C-alpha positions as CSV (number, residue, x, y, z in Angstrom):
1,X,-6.6,0.5,-3.7
2,X,-7.4,-1.1,-7.0
3,X,-5.7,-3.7,-9.2
4,X,-1.9,-3.3,-9.2
5,X,-1.9,-3.1,-13.0
6,X,-3.6,0.3,-13.0
7,X,-1.2,1.9,-10.4
8,X,1.8,3.9,-11.3
9,X,4.9,3.0,-9.3
10,X,6.7,6.1,-8.1
11,X,9.5,4.5,-6.0
12,X,10.4,1.1,-4.5
13,X,13.1,0.0,-2.0
14,X,14.0,-3.1,-0.1
15,X,12.8,-3.3,3.4
16,X,14.5,-6.6,4.0
17,X,15.4,-9.7,2.0
18,X,11.7,-10.7,1.6
19,X,9.8,-7.4,1.4
20,X,9.8,-4.3,-0.7
21,X,8.2,-1.0,0.2
22,X,6.5,0.5,-2.9
23,X,5.0,4.0,-3.3
24,X,2.3,4.1,-6.0
25,X,-0.3,6.6,-7.3
26,X,-3.7,5.4,-8.3
27,X,-7.4,6.3,-8.5
28,X,-9.9,4.5,-6.4
29,X,-13.6,5.2,-7.0
30,X,-12.8,8.5,-8.6
31,X,-10.4,9.6,-5.7
32,X,-6.7,10.2,-6.5
33,X,-4.7,8.2,-3.9
34,X,-1.1,7.5,-2.9
35,X,-0.4,4.0,-1.6
36,X,2.7,3.0,0.4
37,X,2.6,-0.7,0.7
38,X,4.8,-3.7,1.5
39,X,5.2,-6.3,-1.3
40,X,6.3,-9.8,-0.7
41,X,7.1,-13.0,-2.6
42,X,4.6,-15.3,-1.0
43,X,5.3,-18.5,-2.9
44,X,9.0,-18.3,-3.8
45,X,8.3,-17.6,-7.5
46,X,10.1,-14.3,-7.5
47,X,6.8,-12.4,-8.2
48,X,6.0,-9.9,-5.5
49,X,2.4,-9.1,-4.6
50,X,1.0,-6.4,-2.3
51,X,0.4,-7.3,1.4
52,X,-2.2,-5.9,3.7
53,X,0.6,-3.9,5.4
54,X,0.4,-0.4,4.0
55,X,-1.1,3.0,4.0
56,X,-3.4,4.6,1.4
57,X,-4.1,8.3,1.5
58,X,-5.8,10.9,-0.7
59,X,-3.0,12.7,-2.7
60,X,-4.0,16.0,-1.1
61,X,-2.6,14.6,2.2
62,X,0.8,14.0,0.8
63,X,2.3,17.3,2.0
64,X,1.1,16.6,5.6
65,X,2.7,13.1,5.5
66,X,5.9,14.6,4.2
67,X,6.0,17.1,7.0
68,X,5.4,14.4,9.6
69,X,8.1,12.2,8.1
70,X,10.6,15.2,8.1
71,X,9.7,15.8,11.8
72,X,10.3,12.1,12.5
73,X,13.7,12.2,10.7
74,X,14.8,15.3,12.6
75,X,13.8,13.7,15.9
76,X,15.5,10.4,15.1
77,X,18.7,12.4,14.2
78,X,18.5,14.4,17.4
79,X,18.3,11.2,19.4
80,X,21.3,9.7,17.5
81,X,19.2,6.9,16.0
82,X,20.9,7.0,12.6
83,X,24.2,5.2,12.0
84,X,27.3,7.3,11.2
85,X,27.3,8.1,7.5
86,X,23.6,7.4,7.0
87,X,21.8,9.8,4.7
């Protein structure tokens, strides 16, 4: 992906105390992309920066990713992997 200043943040949520998972839309070399990446505060300044841990896909693959995630959620629920009351 490109410089974080050109990306549009769609969603962000805490993975743990030190990392945030961020979903962004961007364009890289003329290709529209979605980037799901972990951000971390590397130097304790409070400023998060992208890590190498992530996934960048063309936007036309988003429906396939959503279907795969829905399948994973259904299987995790079938196996009882979610805590009671988890959405």
